[in-house]
VOPAGU-2260 file (C-alpha; in pm, 1 decimal, decimal comma):
REM VOPAGU-2260
SITE   aa  ch    i         X         Y         Z
SITE  MET   A    0   -5146,2     649,7   -5325,0
SITE  LYS   A    1   -5279,7     648,0   -4972,2
SITE  VAL   A    2   -5599,0     844,0   -4909,6
SITE  GLU   A    3   -5698,2     973,5   -4567,2
SITE  LEU   A    4   -6053,9    1063,2   -4477,2
SITE  GLY   A    5   -6132,6    1397,2   -4320,4
SITE  ARG   A    6   -6460,9    1489,7   -4160,6
SITE  CYS   A    7   -6788,5    1331,9   -4262,0
SITE  LEU   A    8   -6999,0    1544,6   -4498,5
SITE  LEU   A    9   -7318,2    1344,3   -4455,0
SITE  GLN   A   10   -7517,1    1627,9   -4296,5
SITE  GLU   A   11   -7437,2    1851,9   -4593,6
SITE  ARG   A   12   -7539,4    1578,1   -4838,5
SITE  LEU   A   13   -7864,7    1518,6   -4645,5
SITE  ASP   A   14   -7940,3    1891,2   -4658,8
SITE  GLU   A   15   -7881,0    1895,2   -5034,1
SITE  ALA   A   16   -8109,0    1593,4   -5076,8
SITE  GLY   A   17   -8380,5    1744,0   -4856,6
SITE  MET   A   18   -8368,0    1439,7   -4630,9
SITE  THR   A   19   -8354,5    1418,4   -4252,8
SITE  ILE   A   20   -8138,4    1195,6   -4037,1
SITE  GLU   A   21   -8453,4    1014,4   -3927,2
SITE  GLU   A   22   -8562,3     949,0   -4286,7
SITE  LEU   A   23   -8221,1     810,9   -4381,8
SITE  ALA   A   24   -8211,4     589,7   -4074,4
SITE  GLN   A   25   -8558,2     456,0   -4149,2
SITE  GLU   A   26   -8473,2     391,8   -4514,7
SITE  LEU   A   27   -8156,3     198,9   -4424,8
SITE  LEU   A   28   -8307,8      28,4   -4118,5
SITE  PHE   A   29   -8047,7     188,7   -3888,6
SITE  LYS   A   30   -8093,4     353,9   -3553,2
SITE  LYS   A   31   -8085,1     732,8   -3572,8
SITE  GLU   A   32   -7791,1     731,6   -3330,9
SITE  ARG   A   33   -7577,3     540,6   -3579,2
SITE  ILE   A   34   -7628,5     808,4   -3844,0
SITE  VAL   A   35   -7552,8    1079,4   -3587,7
SITE  ASP   A   36   -7229,6     896,7   -3497,1
SITE  PHE   A   37   -7121,9     914,1   -3862,6
SITE  ILE   A   38   -7206,2    1284,4   -3884,2
SITE  GLU   A   39   -7021,4    1363,1   -3560,8
SITE  ASN   A   40   -6716,6    1160,8   -3674,7
SITE  LYS   A   41   -6751,7     915,8   -3387,6
SITE  ARG   A   42   -6774,1     628,3   -3635,2
SITE  VAL   A   43   -6650,1     581,0   -3993,6
SITE  MET   A   44   -6882,8     424,5   -4247,0
SITE  SER   A   45   -6776,3      94,2   -4396,2
SITE  LEU   A   46   -6766,5      85,6   -4775,2
SITE  LYS   A   47   -7088,7    -116,5   -4779,7
SITE  ILE   A   48   -7271,0     139,4   -4565,2
SITE  ALA   A   49   -7123,7     434,1   -4755,8
SITE  LEU   A   50   -7243,3     286,7   -5086,1
SITE  SER   A   51   -7591,4     232,2   -4941,3
SITE  VAL   A   52   -7603,1     586,1   -4801,8
SITE  ALA   A   53   -7482,1     740,6   -5126,9
SITE  ASP   A   54   -7735,1     543,3   -5330,4
SITE  THR   A   55   -8017,9     635,9   -5094,3
SITE  ILE   A   56   -7947,9    1009,8   -5094,6
SITE  GLY   A   57   -7841,0    1025,3   -5459,5
SITE  CYS   A   58   -7479,4    1135,0   -5436,0
SITE  ALA   A   59   -7139,7     994,2   -5525,0
SITE  VAL   A   60   -6981,2     797,0   -5243,7
SITE  GLU   A   61   -6672,5    1021,0   -5268,8
SITE  ARG   A   62   -6883,7    1315,4   -5152,1
SITE  LEU   A   63   -6956,7    1163,2   -4810,0
SITE  TYR   A   64   -6615,1    1250,1   -4660,2
SITE  GLU   A   65   -6352,1    1515,9   -4700,5
SITE  ARG   A   66   -6042,5    1373,9   -4863,9
SITE  ILE   A   67   -5697,3    1448,9   -4727,0
SITE  ASP   A   68   -5417,9    1389,8   -4978,1
């Protein structure tokens, strides 16, 4: 079964975790702009980055993007 990704839900997950974009960027050693690009759907996270993000903010990796079946 092929899965398509919809919009990025990272901002919602950050809000739930009580974490800012700046804090996530600092924790992962990324530039803030890279995180913003994910949130604005200008860039899609690789699996490695998505796993790191999910682990850092305490959510399941599946919750970082809408899923289109």
